[in-house]
N, C-alpha and C positions, 0 to 999 in steps of 0.2 A: 208769123211777124218776122221780118228779115233781122238779121243780127247787126247790120249795117246800113248805111245809107250811100247813095251816090257823092254826097257831099262828103262823107267820110272817106270815101275812096279816094276823092279828088285831092285830099291832104298829102297822100302819099306818091301820087302819080299825076303827071300832067297828060291829058289825052284830048283829043278831038270828038271822042265818042260822046252821044248825046247821054243825058241822065236817064232815058228810058232803054238806051243799051247797056249802060252800066248796071241799071237794076236787073236786067235780065241775066247778066253775068253774076250778080249777087245773088240770086236765086240758084243758080248751079252751084255756086260756092258753098251756100248754105245747106243745100241737098247733100253735097260731098260731106259736110260737117256732120250732118244728121246720121246720115249713113255710117260713117266711121265711129262716131262718139255718142249716137243717140241724140235725141232732141236736148237742146241746152237752154238755159234761161237767156232771154234777150238782153237782160240787164247785165250780164257777165262781159266784163271789159276786155278779159282775155280772148273770149270766144269773139267779140266784137273786132278785135285786132286780127284774129285768125281770118275772119270773113273778108276784112279788108285786104289783107295780104294775098290771099287766094285770088280774089277778085283782081288786084292790081297785076299778079303774075299772068292771069289770063288776058288782061289788056296789053300787057308788054309782049307777049307772044303773039297776039293777034294783031297788034299795031307796033311794031318795033321802033318807030320813030317816037312813040310816047317816052318819057323820061321820068324817073323817079325824082321826087322833090322832097323837102323836109329832111328828117333824120336820115332817110335812104339816099342821100346825094350819091349819084353815080360816079363821082369823082373818087370814091372810096372803093371802087372795084365793080365787079359784076353784080349788079342788084338782084338777078334772078337767083344766083347762088346764095346770096345774103338772106333773101325771103324764104328759099327753100330749107336753108338750117333753121330759120326762125319758126317755120312751119313745123318742122320735125320735132323741135323742142316742146313747143305747145302741145302737139299731138301725143307726145310721149308722156307729158305732164298730165294730160287727162286721162289717157289709158291706165296710168299707174294708179290714179285715184279712183277710177270707175265713177266719176261724178256724172250722175245721171239725173235728170229732173223729170 
């Protein structure tokens, strides 16, 4: 079961990709999470956020004309750097706790 949906990802990035294309990227993001942290609960909101951010990063690098929206407005600076820092913090949090399901 995916950790997030295409609709969730669209809350933080505006893109022309279809839901099917976003879903494929979500699958890749979730596989990355599972590889690094082990399988997590699909109801974990922090893991959902991690999946959303990893997917949005993939979209932004694949489709540079996409832009961050909501709390990640690009007026605040380089959104890829902001997302990278947030990913690192979430990953460190889970690695320290060894939270596995």
